[in-house]
N, C-alpha and C positions, 0 to 999 in steps of 0.2 A: 507426523514424520516431517523432518526438516530436509529440504532439498539443498540447503546452504552448506557449503564446505568451510570448515574453519581455516583461517589463514592469519599469519602474523604480520605480513607485509602491510596490508591496508589497515589493520587494527590500530596501528599507531599513527596513521595518516588521516583518518576520518574522525573529526571531532564529534564527541557524543555529549549533548547537552540535555540535562533533565530539568533545569530551572533557568530563570533569568534570561529568557529570550529577548532580543532587541527588536521584536516585531511589534509594530504599532498599527498595522492595517490588516484586515482579514484577507485571505487569499493565498497565504503561504502554507503549503500542504506537506504532510508526511504521508507516505504510502507503504503498505506492507501486503504481501501475498502469503496465503496459507494453502498447502496442498491437502485436500480432503481425499486421501487415497488409501488409507489403511496402512499396511506394512510395506507397500511397494510403490515406487514412483513409475512403474511400468503400466502401460495401457491408458485408457481414457478415464478421467475423473474430474471432479469440479475443483476449480481454484477459487478461493475467496480473496477478494480485494477489499482492503480497508483504507479509506482516505480520511485524514483528520486535519482540520484547520488548526494551526498552532495557537493562534490568538484566542479564538472563540471556543475551541474544543468541539466544534461541530464535527460529527463523525458519520460517515456513510459506508455501509457495507454492501458489497455486490458479489455476485458469483458469475463465473464464466467457465465454459468447457475447455478453454485453451489458454495457456500462458503465453502464447504467441502474440505478436504485435497487434494483429487484427482483433483478437478477443479482448486484450487489455485496453486498447485504445477505445474501442466501442463501449466497454464497461466504464472506463474512466470518463468518457464524454457524457454518458447518462448520469453519472454521479455528479459531475461538474454542473450539469443543467439543474439538478436538484439543489445543489449548493447555491447557485446564483438566484434561483427562485426563492430560496429560504431567506436571503437577505434582501 
């Protein structure tokens, strides 16, 4: 289930690149969240967080109970530490 709502305003303002990035150093990341909630966004459920380094393709997947800032920041920090130790 997607928690995102479609919109046309930002769709034309946010560039989407699939190839030819001008990135020459690792550390530039893309992130995405996925709700593991079945058919409803109501109640408690796990959120998956995926972080990917654009240059190297390094990817880290983590889970958190909350999409709030404290849950996502803590999960992101753990992923970042794994990334730094990888290189």
